[in-house]
N, C-alpha and C positions, 0 to 999 in steps of 0.2 A: 363494487369496491367500497371498502369501509369509508366512513366519514373522514375526511382529511383534516389535518391540523391547519391552523391559520398560516403557519410557516410555510407549508406546501402550497397553499393557494398563492402566497406571495411569489414564489418561485414561478408558477405559471404565468403570473402577471408580468414578471420581469423579462420573460423570453420575448425576442423580437423576430423569431422565425429562422428556420434553418438556412434559407438563402442568404441571410445577412450576418448571422452570428453562429458561433460554434460554442456549445456548452461542454466544458470539460469538468468531470466530477471524479471524486474519489470517495470510496465508502468501504470501511472495514465492516463487513456484514456479520462477522462472528458466526458464520454458518457452519464452522467446523464441527464434526461429529466425532464420536469415540472410536470409530473403526472404519476400514475401507468399505466403500459401497453404500454406507449408511445415509450419506447426504443426498446421493441419487435416489434412494428409496424415499426419503422424506419430500424431496422435491416432486417426484413423480406421483405420490399418493395424493397430493393436492389437499391435504387436510392438516398440514403443520402450521400452527399459528405464527411461528417465527418466519418461516419461508413466506407465508402470505404476506407478512408485514414488510419484509424486505422487498417483495415485488411491488407492493403498494407504494413504498417510499420512492423507488427507482422510477416507477411509471409515472408518478406525479412530478418528479423532478425533470424528466424528459432530457437526460443528458445525451449528447451526441457521441461523446467518448466517455467511457466510464472505467476507471481503474478500480478493481475490486481486491480486497484483501480478506483473510479469514475464510477462504472458500477451498475445500478439499480438492486436490488435483487427483485425476485418475488418467491412465495411459491414453484412453480414447477420447477424453474430454467430455464424457457423457454427463457429468453433472453440470458442467457449464452449459452444454447444449440444452439440457433440461430446463435450466433456469432461463435461458434465452427464449425457449418456447413459452414458458409462463409469461414472460414479458410481452412476447408477441400477441398473446392472448389479450393483453391489456393495450394493444395497439402500438407498442414500442418495438420496432424491428431492429435487431442487431445482426446483420449478415456476416459480419467479420469478427472473429473471435481468436484470442491469443491465449493458449494455455500450455505452459511448459513445466517440466518437472522442477519443483523447488528444491531447496536444500533441507527443508523441514522434514524430519523423519528419514533423511537419507544417511545411512551408516558410513563411517569412514572406510577406507580400503582394507583395514584389519581392525579387530576389536581393540579399542583403546579407551582409557579413561579421559574423556575430553573435558569434563567440568572439575575434575580434581577431588572427587569425594571418595576415591579409592575403589570405585566399582566400574564395571563395563556393562554395556548392553541396556542401559537405561535410556529414557527419551532424551536426556540432555547429553548423552554420548554420541548423538547423531550430529551431522553437520549443522543442523538447526533443530531446535526442539521439536519433537514429534513422536507420537506412539506408533505411527506407521508412515510409510512413504508417502509424501504428498499432503499430510495433514496441515491444514491451514495454509494453503498456498496463495498465490495471487493470480489475477487474470485480467484480461482486457476485453471489453465489449465495445464495438465501434460501428458507426454507420459509415465511416470512411474506410476504404480498402487499405490494407497494410502491405508494405513491400516485405514479404516474408523472407526473402533471400538477403535482406540488408538488416534484419534484426540483430542487435548486438546483445548478447547475454553475458553479463559480468559475473554470474553466479558461481562459476567455477574459480574466480580469482582467489588465490590464497591470501589470507589476512596478512602474512609476513611479507607479501609482494606489494602491498599498497605502500606508496612513498610516505615515510614518516609514520608508519603504523604504531599505534599505542598498544603493543603487545603486553599482556599481563605478566608479571614476575612474582617469584617467591621473594621473601625478605632478603635472601642472600644474592638476589639478582639473577637467578637462573630462571629459565623459561617456565611459565606456568600453563598447564599442570606439568608439562614435560616437553622436552625438545621434540620427541616423536609426535606428540599431539600437534604442536605448532607447525610441524613440517607438512601436515596434511589438512590443517584447519582452514576452511573457506571463510572469507569474510562475511558473505551474505548469510544471515540467519534464515532468510526465506528466499529472496531473489532480487536481482537488479537487472532490469531490462531497458533497452532503448529501442523503441518500435517506430519506424518511419510509417507515417500515415499519408496518404495521398489526398491533397486538397482538391477541391473542384477546379481550381485554375491551374492544376498541374504542379504546383509547389508541394513540398513535403513539410509536415509538421512532425518533429521528432518528440515522441512521447516517451518520457522516462519515469519508470515507476518502480516502487520497492515497498518493502514492509521490514523495518529494522526491528531488532531484538529489544525487548524492554530492558532498561538499565537497572534491572533488579535481580533478585534470586541468585546472588553470588556471595562471595566473601570479601575479605579486606583487599584481595588482589584486584577487585573491581573488573573482573572479566567482562561481564555484560555491559557495564557502563562504558568501558573502553571500546568494546565492539560496537555498541550503539553510536558512539562518537564517530568511529571511522566509517560505519555504514552511511552515515549522513554526509561525511566528508568526501566520500567516493565521488559524489556528483561534482564537487568543485575540482577535484583531481581530473575528472573527465573533461570539464570545460577548460581546464588549464592545458589539456593535451598530455597529461602525465601518464595516463594509462590507455594510450591509443588516440587516434585522431579526434580532436575536439568536434563535437556536433555542430553543424551550421544552424543558425536561427532560421525560422522560429522554432522554439521548443517549449515544452511544459514538463515540469517535474510534478508528479501527482502520486501521492501515497501516504503511508502511515509511518511517520518518523519516531513514533513513541517517545517523544521529547517535547516538553513545554519550555519556551524560552525563559520563563521565570519560576514556575512551580514545580514541586515534586523533585525526584531523585534524577540524577544524570548529570553528564558534563554539558551544561547548557550552552557553552561557547560554540559547540558544533551547529546547533540550530540557529543561534543568533548570527553566526558568520554566513550561513546559508541565506537567511532572510536579508542580510545586509549586502549580499553580493550584487554589485551594480549591473551585472548580466542578467539578473532576474528582477522581478517586481512582485511585491506582496500586496495584494488588494485588500488583505485582512478581512476575509469573508466573515460575516457575523449574522446573528439572529436576534430578534428582540428580546427573547427570554434567556438566551445563553451567551449573549455577547460574542466573543471570538472563540469561546469553548467549543471543542469538537468531540468531547467525551465526558461521561460523567461516571467515575468510578465510585463504587459503594463506600470505600474507606477514604480515598485520596481526594474525592470531589471532582470538580470540573476542571479540565485542562484543555489546551490547544496542542494536539498532537498529530492531527491530519492536515495535509497541506496540498494546495494546488498553486503552483508558482510558475506563471508564464515568463517567457523570455522578455527582456526589457523593451523591444521594439513593438510588441503586440499592444493593441488597444483593448483595455478591459472596459466593458460597458455596464456590467453588473455582477455581483457575487452574493453568496450567502451560505448559511449553514441550516440545515433542516433540523430544528430543535423541536421537540414534542410539545404540544400544547395541552398536555395532560397525559396521565398514565395509561389511558385506554386508547391512545392514537398509535398509528403504525410506527412512527419514528421511535416511540418508547419501547415497543414490543420487539422491533427488528434487532437492535443491537445497542450496547452501551455507547458505541461510536455513532456519530451523526454524518450523513452525507454532506460533503462540502462541494460547492459548485462555483464555477467562474465562467462568465460569458466573454467571449472574445470576438472582436470585429474583424471580419474577413475583408480586409481592404488591400 
């Protein structure tokens, strides 16, 4: 394994052992490739620098449950299985894996102009941006078994069916881009899942994970900004019982919200409201070099967009962000995003 950054070594020192704590992490790996099957090829070959770096970062962090974003989905879960095999080679075993078809690259029932540019059949005319079905999906790796029969997948929820949906409009107040598009438009750009995990004492930990659309790349109608806002707000609607039974604690929200509470574009009140929700707690994971930032964009700079938010009753013993300690370290090579982790006491 490559020489690890100081931030990674701090993570290892913070852990107190599987029997006492549970480490939950989220990581937008940006492992997506330009066509179906290419990610599986790159993982399997064993000589891709980015894949190697992603494996190194995860293996050093040693999460017990890991929410992944930016990983291409395939029908048989081969790419995720190949990644798990590479991690097993580093001594990190994930016997339980969740991989479901995301909305990214999924076409609507009939060809429609979904983004309002007057064309159809483009990547932004799918339910979520994608050049092919499953590009840039999400996944879950876990040492804990999952109750597959009780997984709740909100990815098919229509945007217009979310209570109080901020649907985009034309200046005259008509639906943007069209009433036909809004009638089939799903809320999730990628996916929203609730995955019950079985704890050693028989209780369940409800893992809620997602990857929201960037609040950019649209026009004055603010379609993506509004969608990002509502993708984040979905979790509070769920906790309110407004879109089905509210999940019982303990639970954790882990994923990429693509929204900083202070910096950059977007409707920041959505993430501010989530962070301030008294049913959750924000440990504000940080690193010595990056503070609370979890991503470094080439143009926009450092922001906090990736989150691990445990329910209020859980005890947080440690947390952190894997920030690179130089440009030649795994965390710098793996992704523009950083792995974020929180340790929870199993009491």
